[in-house]
N, C-alpha and C positions, 0 to 999 in steps of 0.2 A: 922268728925272723918275720917281720911284718911287711917290709918293702923290698923290692927287687935289689939284689946286691951284686949282680954281675952283668957285663955286657955280652950279648949273644952275637956270634958270627953268623949273620943271616945267610951269606953265601954258602958257608960250610954246612949249616944246619938244614936249610931249605932248598938250596940249589939255585938261588938267584940273588941279585943285589937289592938292597933296600935303600931308598932315599933318606931314611931317617934311622936313628939309632934305636936299637931294641934291647931292652933289659929283661932279665929273668932272675931266677933263684939258683943259687949254687947247690942247694940240697933239695931232695925230694921230700914229700910229706904225705900224710894219710890220703888226701883227696886228689892227689896228682894222678891223672890217667896213665895207663900203661902205654908205652911206646910201641907202635906197630912199625917195625923196621921196613916193611914193604910198602908203606903208604906213599902215595904220589900227591904232591901239593900242586894245586892250581895257583900260579903266581898272583893273579889279580885278586882272587878270593883270599889267599893267604896274606897279602899286603893289607887288605881291608881288616882282617882279624888282628894282624900285628899292630895296625894303627889303633884299634880298640884297646889293646893291651898297653901300648906305649903312651897314649895320650888320654886314656880314660874315656874314650868315646863309646857310645852305645851302638852296637852293630847288629843289623838284621840281615840274615841270609835267606834269600828266597830261591826256590827251584823245585823241580819235579822230585817225586819220591825216589829214593835210592841213589841220589847224586852224591851223598856224603856230606850234607850240610853240617849235621851235628858232629860227625866224626872229624871233620875238618877243624872245627873249633877245639875238640878234645885233643887232637894230635898236635896242634900248635901249642896248647897248654901243656901237653906232656913234655915237649921239648924245651919249654920255658920253666919247667918245674913249678908251674902255677896251679894251685889247687882249683879244681873245677867241679861244680855240682850241677846236675841236670834235673829240671822239673818238666814233666810231661803235662801240658795243660789240656787234659781231656775235660769232658763236660761234667765230671764229678768233682773237680778241684774247686773248693769254695774259698771265700775270704778267710774263714777261720783256719783252713789248712795253711794259707800263706802267711797270715799275720800272727796267729796263735790264739790261745783260749785259756780261760781259767780251768784248772784241773785240781782234783783232790790228790794230794801227795802225803807221804808219811815223813814227818819231821820229829825226831826225838821220841818216836813211838806214838805220836799223835797225828790224827788226820787234820791237815790244814789245806786251805784253798790258796793256790798261788798261780800266777800267770806263767804258762809254758809257751815260749816263743815259737813261732812257725819258721819256715825255711827262709822267708824274705828278711826279717830282722836279723836272723842268725847270720845269713850271708852278708848282709849290708855292712855289718860291723866287723867283718873279717877280710883278710886278703884272699878273696874267693872270686872266681869267675863264675857267675850264675848264668846258666844256659836255659832259656825258656823255650822248650821244644814244642812244636805244633802250636805256635803262638796264635795262629788264626783259628784255632779250635777252642780257645778259651771262652768261657761264658762272658758276654758283654758286660754284665754288672760287676763281674770279678776283675775284669781287666783294668778298671779305673784304680785299683790298688797300686798299679805300677806308675800311674800318672806323675806323682810327685817324685818318685825315685828316679825317673828318667830325666828329670831336670838336672842342670849342671851341678848344683850343690847337693842334690840327691838326698835330702832329708826324708825321714819317715816319721809321721806323727802317730803314736799309739794313743788313741783317744781314751780307751778304757784305763790306761795306765798314766795318763797325763804326762807322757814323756815324748821327747823328740830325739830320734836316733839319727846321728850324723854318719855320712858315708865314709867308710874306711878309705884311706888314700889308695889302697891297692884293690879295692872292690871294682869288679868289671861286670858289665851286663851285655849278654848276647841273646839273640832269639833266632829261631828258624821257622819258616812257614812255606807252605806249598803255593799260597797265593800272596798277593801284595795288599791284602786287606780289603779287596774289592769284591769278595765273594767268589764262588766257584762258577765260572762261565763255561767250563769245559765238561762238567759232569763227572770229572775224575775224583773230586775231593768233596763228597757230600759230608755235611756236618761242619764245614768251615764257616766262619762268621764274617760279616762286614765289620771292619775295624774303624774306630773313631779317628777321623783325620787329624784331630788335635794331638792324639797320642802318637800316631804314625810320624808326625813332624818332630817328635822328640827323639826319634832314632837318627843319630848323627850320620851314620853310614848305612846305606842299603845296597847290598851286592847280590848279584844273581849267579848261581852255580848250576851249570848244565852238566849233562853226562860227559864222561871222558871221551876224547877222540879214540878211535880204534887202536892206533899205534901205541898210545899211552896206556890204554887198558891192557893191551897184550904185554907190554913191558912190565906192568905191575904184576900180571899173572905169572910171567916167566920168572920173576924174582922171588915168588912165593915158593913154599915147599912143593915138591912134585906131587901131582894129583891126577887121578883119572876123572875125566869130565864127560857128562852126557847132557845133551840139550833137553830141557823139560818141554814136553809137548804143550801146545796152546799158549806159549809165551810166558811172560813173567807171572810169578805167584807161588812157587814152592815155599812152604811154610814150616809145618811140623815134620819130624822124621823120627824113625825108630828102627830097631832091629829085633827080629824074632829069636826065640831060643835056638833055632836052627841056623841063624846067621843071615837070614834074608833081610834085605833093607827095603823099607816102605816109607813113602812120604806122601804128603797131601798138598794140594794147591788151594789156597784160600781164594785167589782171584778167579781161577778156572773151575773150582768146585769138583775136584776129583781126588781119588787116591791112586797110587801107582806103586808097583814093585820095580826095583831097579835090577836090570841084568848086570851082575857084577863083572862079567867079562866084556860086554860091549858098551855098558853105560846107558843102554836104551831103557825106556820106561814102558811097562805094561800096565795100561790103565784099567782100573776097576771102577766102573761108573756107579756111584751111589744112586739109589732110586729117587731120592728127593732132588729135584732140579734146583740149581742155584743155592745149595745148602750152605756153602761157605765152610768147607772142611778146614779146620784151623790147627788141630793137633792130632797125632795118631800115637797109639801105644799097643804093644802086643801082649796078649795073655800067655799063660804057660802052654797053651795048645797051638800057638802061632796064629791065632785069630786076631784081626786088627780092629781095635776100637777107635772110633773117630768122633771128635767133638765138632759139632756143626754150629757155627756162629750165627749164620743167617736164619736157620730154621729153629734154633733152640733145642736141637735134639742131640742124643748120643746114638751112634749107629754102630753096628757090628758087621764086619765082613769076614766070612770064612772062605779062604781061598780054595779049600779042598771040598767044599760043598758044590752042588750042581743046581743050576736053574735059580728059581726064586728063593730057595733056601740059603743062597749065598749072602743075602743081606737081611738085616732086621734093624729097626729103628724105634726109639722110645723118646717121647717128648718129655722134657724136664718139667717139673711142677711149677706153677706160678703163671702170672698173666703174660709176661714178656721175657722169657728166659733168653740169656745170651751165653751159650756154652763156649768157654774158652779153652781151658786146659783139660787134659785127660791123662790118667795114670792108672795102671792096673797093679795091685799089690801082690804079695806072695801067696795070698789066698784066693786070687782071681776076683777080688772085689774091685769094682771100677769107681775111681774117684774123679770128680769133675768140679770145675769152678764155674760159677754162674755170675757174670757181671750184672745181669738184670736184677738179681735178688741179693747181690753182695754176699754170696753164700758159697760154701763148699758142700758137695753132695756125695753120698756113697750109694752106688747102685749094685744090687745083688742080682746077678744074671739068672739065678735059679728061681727066686721068688718074684723077680721083676719088680722089686720094690725100691723106692728112693728114700733115703734118710738125708735130712738137710740140717746144716748148722749155719746160722747167720754169723758173719764176722763181727766181732765186737767193735771194730773200727770202721768208719765210713769209707767207702770207695777203696777197699783193700786191693782190688785189681790183681788177683792171682793169675799170672800168665803161664806158669809152669808148676808142675807138681812132681815131686820125687819122694822116694821112701826107702826104708829098710824094713826087715821083718819086725812087725809090731809098731811101726812108726810111719807117719805120713807128714812130709815137710811141705810147707806152703809159704813161698816167698811173696810178700805183699808189695807189689811194685808201686802201689799208691800210698804206702806209708813207709815208715822206717823199720818195720817189723818182719821177722820170719816166724811163722807160727808152726807149732808141732802138735800133731794129734797122735795120741798113743792108742793103738787098737788092740794090743795084747792084754 
């Protein structure tokens, strides 16, 4: 089914009236997001998104972090049964990732070279809503790839293939950004780029989404499953979380650079201060002894906190090898080996706490971006958020 086949009751689905008709699909499919029944829709933002779906307009949502820009698009798509695919435009995304490349494949038992299309031509020729997340963080030279696609007829010329791809009638384009393409004037969003004004003009609708008002946020919380809450100290920033074999719960704050244990009765946090200031604790994991391993994004270290030790022996830290390591994920396997992902080296590392030695394996694919690691006895699983792969390393 390539085009929408049913009319959507906007009042019943989203809780307000629409001045225009909205159509969606009667059946779900592989790339349709899962519905969050507790989600609360902002009427103005939702109407902007619905206009994009209904009239084929390009929609850019701007707002602070955590306001729900991307989830707003995904939840509208979920209720329209519209396939939706998201691309995070970090600094590692290249033109080849978006357009495609020549690759060696096996055909009839022989190696042949053929063009493997990237996400942009794949989505352009299908009934897909393509969401460009962190639009203002993309590399300026790469962003021009979208210039022609954003025009009304939306064609894409594949120069290497001497082909012109036409926009599918149900292809839609959305983007989210913290800034409006003028750079970061607040100091909150380092790494964002100045965007070309000619490209910004190609976005038909630009909408701003702010944080929910307190009554709306309370109502959304009350409609969710019952939960015990504790306020994180030092404001926003809780990131990674884990449980120890004894059932203790620990988390870390990326923004505030600390780890903490949660009092399961009161919900209060007991902070354990890492010795490296501003280290950017990103993930935590417990070993079999209940010691907490911490991946430090800013410092490029992995650190160890032993809650039962005293004094200076509570903390140890090791710098990852390489010139500019960026430690993201951490996982401790059944043999108490510590596994880490390094965005700086595009690698996965194993750290032996006894020998204090690192072993490193570079990912075969560029910008694998492993943000979480999990495993089973003899196996380590690595989901590559920057590609379409999940890698498995066998250790047994």
